[in-house]
C-alpha positions as CSV (number, residue, x, y, z in Angstrom):
1,M,37.1,11.9,23.7
2,R,35.4,14.4,26.0
3,A,34.0,11.7,28.3
4,A,37.3,9.8,28.2
5,K,39.2,12.9,29.5
6,G,36.5,13.8,32.0
7,L,35.7,17.1,30.4
8,T,32.4,18.9,30.8
9,L,30.6,20.9,28.1
10,D,31.0,24.0,30.3
11,Q,34.8,23.6,30.3
12,I,34.9,23.3,26.5
13,A,32.5,26.4,26.1
14,T,34.7,28.4,28.4
15,E,37.9,27.4,26.5
16,A,36.3,28.2,23.2
17,R,35.9,31.8,24.2
18,R,39.7,32.2,23.9
19,Y,39.2,31.8,20.1
20,G,36.2,34.2,19.8
21,A,33.4,31.6,20.1
22,T,30.3,32.4,22.1
23,W,29.2,28.8,22.6
24,T,26.9,27.4,25.2
25,P,27.0,23.8,26.5
26,G,23.8,23.1,24.5
27,F,25.4,24.4,21.3
28,I,28.3,22.1,21.7
29,S,26.0,19.1,22.4
30,G,24.1,19.8,19.2
31,M,27.1,20.0,16.9
32,K,26.9,16.3,16.1
33,R,23.3,16.5,14.9
34,N,23.2,20.1,13.5
35,A,25.1,20.4,10.2
36,S,25.1,24.2,10.3
37,A,26.7,24.3,13.7
38,A,29.4,21.8,12.6
39,S,31.0,24.2,10.3
40,L,34.7,24.0,9.5
41,F,35.3,27.2,11.5
42,N,33.6,25.6,14.6
43,M,35.5,22.4,14.1
44,L,38.8,24.2,14.1
45,I,37.9,26.0,17.4
46,L,36.7,22.7,18.9
47,V,40.0,21.0,18.1
48,K,42.1,23.8,19.6
49,S,39.8,23.9,22.7
50,L,40.1,20.1,23.3
51,E,43.8,20.3,22.6
52,S,44.3,23.0,25.2
53,L,42.2,21.2,27.8
54,T,43.8,17.8,27.3
55,G,47.4,18.8,26.5
56,K,47.3,16.4,23.6
57,P,48.0,17.4,20.0
58,L,44.8,16.8,17.9
59,V,43.8,17.0,14.3
60,L,40.4,17.4,12.7
61,S,40.0,13.7,11.9
62,D,40.2,13.0,15.7
63,L,36.7,14.5,16.0
64,F,35.2,11.6,13.9
65,P,36.2,8.3,15.6
66,G,34.5,5.0,15.2
67,E,32.3,3.6,12.4
68,G,29.1,4.7,10.7
69,E,28.0,7.2,8.1
70,I,27.6,10.9,8.2
71,K,24.9,12.6,6.2
72,L,25.9,15.4,3.8
73,D,23.8,18.2,2.3
74,G,21.9,17.0,-0.8
75,G,21.3,13.5,0.4
76,G,24.7,12.0,0.0
77,S,26.8,10.6,2.8
78,I,30.4,9.6,3.8
79,S,31.7,7.0,6.1
80,R,33.6,8.1,9.1
81,E,36.6,6.2,7.9
82,E,36.5,8.1,4.5
83,L,36.0,11.4,6.3
84,R,39.1,10.8,8.4
85,K,41.0,10.2,5.1
86,A,39.7,13.4,3.6
87,L,40.6,15.5,6.7
88,N,44.1,13.9,6.7
89,G,44.6,15.0,3.1
90,N,44.2,11.5,1.6
91,H,42.0,10.2,-1.3
92,F,38.5,9.5,-0.1
93,E,35.2,8.1,-1.4
94,L,31.7,9.5,-1.0
95,L,28.5,7.4,-0.8
96,G,26.2,8.5,-3.6
97,I,22.5,8.9,-3.5
98,P,20.7,5.6,-4.3
99,P,18.9,5.8,-7.7
100,K,15.2,6.6,-7.2
101,K,12.8,3.8,-7.9
102,M,9.9,4.5,-10.2
103,S,7.6,4.0,-7.3
104,D,9.3,6.9,-5.5
105,D,8.3,9.3,-8.2
106,P,5.7,11.7,-6.7
107,V,3.5,11.5,-9.8
108,I,3.6,7.7,-9.6
109,Q,2.8,7.8,-5.9
110,Q,-0.2,10.1,-6.6
111,L,-1.5,7.8,-9.3
112,N,-1.0,4.7,-7.0
113,Q,-2.9,6.5,-4.2
114,A,-5.7,7.4,-6.6
115,L,-6.0,3.8,-7.6
116,L,-6.0,2.6,-4.0
117,N,-8.7,5.1,-3.2
118,S,-10.8,4.0,-6.1
119,I,-10.7,0.3,-5.2
120,P,-13.6,0.4,-2.8
121,N,-15.7,2.2,-5.5
122,I,-14.7,-0.4,-8.1
123,M,-15.5,-3.3,-5.9
124,A,-18.8,-1.7,-4.9
125,K,-19.8,-1.5,-8.5
126,V,-18.7,-5.1,-9.1
127,S,-20.8,-6.2,-6.1
128,E,-23.8,-4.3,-7.3
129,Y,-23.4,-5.7,-10.8
130,L,-23.3,-9.3,-9.5
131,V,-26.3,-9.0,-7.2
132,S,-28.3,-7.2,-9.9
133,T,-27.4,-9.9,-12.5
134,A,-28.6,-12.7,-10.2
135,L,-31.8,-11.0,-9.2
136,N,-32.7,-10.2,-12.8
137,G,-31.6,-13.6,-14.2
138,P,-33.6,-16.8,-14.8
139,S,-36.4,-17.4,-12.4
140,K,-34.6,-20.3,-10.7
141,I,-31.6,-18.1,-10.0
142,R,-33.7,-15.2,-9.1
143,N,-35.8,-17.2,-6.6
144,E,-32.7,-18.8,-5.0
145,M,-31.0,-15.5,-4.6
146,T,-34.0,-13.8,-3.2
147,H,-34.5,-16.4,-0.4
148,H,-30.8,-16.8,0.4
149,S,-29.0,-15.3,3.4
150,P,-25.2,-15.2,3.1
151,T,-23.5,-17.9,5.3
152,L,-20.5,-17.3,7.5
153,S,-18.2,-19.0,5.0
154,E,-19.6,-16.7,2.2
155,Q,-19.0,-13.6,4.4
156,R,-15.4,-14.7,5.0
157,A,-14.8,-15.5,1.4
158,A,-16.3,-12.1,0.4
159,D,-13.8,-10.3,2.6
160,K,-10.9,-12.1,1.0
161,V,-11.9,-11.1,-2.6
162,G,-13.1,-7.6,-1.7
163,I,-16.8,-7.8,-2.6
164,T,-19.9,-8.0,-0.4
165,A,-21.3,-11.3,1.0
166,P,-24.4,-11.1,-1.2
167,A,-22.3,-10.5,-4.2
168,F,-20.1,-13.5,-3.4
169,A,-23.3,-15.7,-3.0
170,A,-24.5,-14.3,-6.4
171,I,-21.3,-15.0,-8.3
172,C,-21.2,-18.6,-7.0
173,L,-24.8,-19.1,-8.0
174,L,-24.2,-17.6,-11.5
175,R,-20.9,-19.5,-12.1
176,Y,-21.7,-22.9,-10.5
177,G,-25.5,-22.9,-10.2
178,R,-25.2,-23.3,-6.5
179,F,-23.9,-21.4,-3.5
180,L,-20.5,-21.7,-1.9
181,D,-21.3,-24.3,0.8
182,E,-23.1,-26.5,-1.8
183,E,-20.3,-26.2,-4.3
184,T,-17.7,-27.0,-1.8
185,A,-19.6,-30.1,-0.5
186,R,-20.0,-31.3,-4.1
187,R,-16.3,-31.0,-4.8
188,A,-15.2,-32.5,-1.5
189,G,-17.6,-35.5,-1.7
190,Q,-19.6,-37.2,1.0
191,N,-18.0,-37.9,4.4
192,S,-15.1,-35.6,3.5
193,S,-12.7,-34.3,6.2
194,P,-12.7,-30.7,7.3
195,Q,-9.3,-30.4,5.7
196,K,-10.6,-31.6,2.4
197,R,-13.6,-29.2,2.5
198,G,-11.2,-26.4,3.5
199,R,-9.0,-27.1,0.4
200,E,-12.0,-27.1,-1.9
201,T,-13.3,-23.9,-0.4
202,R,-10.0,-22.2,-1.1
203,G,-10.1,-23.5,-4.6
204,V,-13.5,-22.0,-5.2
205,I,-12.4,-18.6,-3.7
206,E,-9.4,-18.5,-6.0
207,E,-11.6,-19.2,-9.0
208,I,-14.0,-16.5,-8.0
209,D,-11.1,-14.1,-7.5
210,L,-9.9,-14.7,-11.0
211,C,-13.4,-14.3,-12.3
212,I,-13.7,-10.9,-10.7
213,D,-10.3,-9.9,-12.1
214,H,-11.5,-10.9,-15.5
215,M,-14.6,-8.8,-15.1
216,I,-12.7,-5.7,-14.1
217,N,-10.0,-6.1,-16.8
218,D,-12.1,-7.5,-19.7
219,G,-15.6,-6.5,-19.0
220,P,-18.8,-8.5,-18.2
221,I,-18.7,-12.2,-18.8
222,G,-21.4,-14.7,-19.7
223,F,-22.2,-16.8,-16.7
224,P,-23.2,-20.4,-17.3
225,A,-26.4,-20.0,-15.2
226,L,-27.6,-17.3,-17.6
227,R,-27.4,-19.7,-20.6
228,D,-30.1,-22.0,-19.1
229,S,-32.3,-23.0,-22.0
230,N,-35.3,-23.1,-19.6
231,S,-34.7,-19.6,-18.3
232,T,-37.1,-16.7,-18.6
233,D,-36.6,-13.9,-21.1
234,L,-33.5,-12.0,-20.1
235,T,-34.2,-9.0,-22.2
236,T,-36.5,-7.4,-19.6
237,H,-33.7,-5.7,-17.7
238,D,-31.3,-5.1,-20.6
239,D,-31.2,-1.4,-19.9
240,E,-30.1,-1.9,-16.3
241,Q,-27.6,-4.6,-17.3
242,S,-26.1,-2.4,-20.0
243,R,-25.8,0.5,-17.6
244,V,-23.8,-1.6,-15.1
245,A,-21.8,-3.2,-17.9
246,E,-20.8,0.2,-19.2
247,T,-19.6,1.1,-15.7
248,L,-17.3,-2.0,-15.7
249,N,-16.0,-1.1,-19.2
250,K,-15.1,2.3,-18.0
251,L,-13.2,0.8,-15.1
252,R,-11.5,-1.6,-17.5
253,R,-10.4,1.3,-19.8
254,G,-8.8,3.0,-16.7
255,D,-11.3,5.7,-16.2
256,L,-11.0,5.9,-12.4
257,D,-12.7,9.2,-11.9
258,I,-15.6,7.4,-10.1
259,A,-17.1,10.5,-8.7
260,A,-17.4,12.1,-12.2
261,Y,-19.9,9.4,-13.4
262,E,-21.1,8.0,-10.1
263,D,-24.6,9.5,-10.4
264,E,-24.9,8.2,-13.9
265,H,-24.5,4.6,-12.8
266,K,-26.1,4.8,-9.4
267,F,-28.7,2.2,-8.5
268,D,-31.3,2.5,-5.8
269,G,-31.3,-1.3,-5.2
270,D,-34.9,-2.0,-6.4
271,G,-34.2,-3.0,-9.9
272,D,-36.0,0.1,-11.4
273,D,-34.4,3.1,-12.9
274,P,-31.4,4.8,-11.3
275,A,-32.0,6.8,-8.1
């Protein structure tokens, strides 16, 4: 309205002084975004000031043309159309506050954040468990794991499931008796296309991902490679395996206070007692 009539903010501020207002041009400009400034008293003065400057009779609803919503105190809102109805003395509707989702609850958000923060610690423990299990397993598994360097495909696969590359190599060896590239080649067959090998690789990654979920939710599992009848005695490292298994069981039960028992289940990586 002001722009259409060619009025300046200075003109409106000057005219408003006739009604006792001490407005500045900046104050008038901020009315539409400052709820405290847009009080009923100020709206009445603004209407009379514009009316005097334009020579046109105005009502309060003329201050709210167009479409869109206007925010109210407390989080509710009202459309401009409904506000014009209210100011003209007609029945109107308010837009209520959308119901809060459970995920919006601050307590739930805090728990979710705690869980997200704990994921790296959980997956680090899983990675540690897998590598330790392979290195302390049957001699064949132990020897292969000791002399294996993770391939590029194993590194990429490890990133997808959230564990380390050595851990991904270990779980493939424990589950299939061979590493990722060998298992993929076996499934795809000789002279297979890159597309076929890619599909088989994705299939192995999905199976490993499910296996890791099972370990976290249900505890340690018996890998086929550890049931080899020709394997060496697996009781040598029972204490270490039990210690890591207990960590996984605590994670499964929902004990996410990793820091509280981190030292109790800390490994120094040499297969001996905890550091």
